[in-house]
N, C-alpha and C positions, 0 to 999 in steps of 0.2 A: 646213458645209463637207464635201465629201467626202475621202476619203482620197488619190484621186489629185490633186485641186485642192492639197490640203495639200502633196502631195509636189511638185507644180510649184511652187508659191510657194516653198517652202525651196529647192528648186534656183535659182530666180531670185534669191533674197537671197543664198544663198552664192554665186553667180556675182558678183555684183555686189560682193562683199566681198572674194573671193579671186581676181579676175580678174588674170593675170598673174604671180601668185606662182610662184616655183621651188620645187616639191615633190619632196623625194625621199622614197621608200618603201622601207625596207630590204628587201633582196630575197636576203640569204645564207641564206635557209630560209624555211619558211613559205609562204603564198600571197599574194604582194603584187598579183596582178593586178586583184582586184575594186578595190582599194584605188587602185592606179593609174587604174582606169577612171573611179571616182568623181571623182577630183582632176580628170581631163579633163573631165567632165561639167560640173564646177563652174569651168569657165575657167580652171584653172591649167596649168602646164607642167609635166607629171608627168615623172619619170623612176625607173627601179629603180637602187638604190644597194646595191651589194655591198660586202663587209668590204674588199675589196682598192681599191675606190674610194674608201672613207675613210680607209685609209692613204695614199692618193696625194693627198689634200687637197680632194676633192670637195666637202667640207662647206661651204668658202668660196664656193661657187656656189648656194648654196641659202639659201632663207627658210623653210623648213619641213623638218623631217625625222620620218616617220611610221614607228613601229615595230609592224607587226601584230603580233599574238600571242595566247596564249591563257594557260592556266596555268603555273606555275613551271617545270615540268619542261620545256614547249614552249619556253618562253622561253630557257632555259639553253641547249638545244641549238641555237637559233638565233642568239644571240649570242656562242656559243663561237668562231666564225670571227674575231670582232673581235680577241679576245685583249686583253690590259692595254692594248696601245698604242692599239688602236682605239675601246676604251672609254673611255680617258683622252682621246683626240680627240673623241669626242663629248660628253662631260663638258664638256670646254673649251670647246666649240662653243655648248653649252647656256647 
């Protein structure tokens, strides 16, 4: 099987499994846009979610929340806008 066929099969499988899920991608830092694009490709209803959205209760409208990131220092800077209250909301939601 070629790499291209594998990717097509993979996308088709994910689309059937993920179709219609409400997917948030954390966007208060980092680069969420390629994650949003893949989520859309796979049939979800993706939306960027910022720290202020979480504070306002947006997690109640999501099925999945993706935190794109890298190393510890990068994640620390990315998550800092959440603060204690936002991090607590995410933990309770999970």
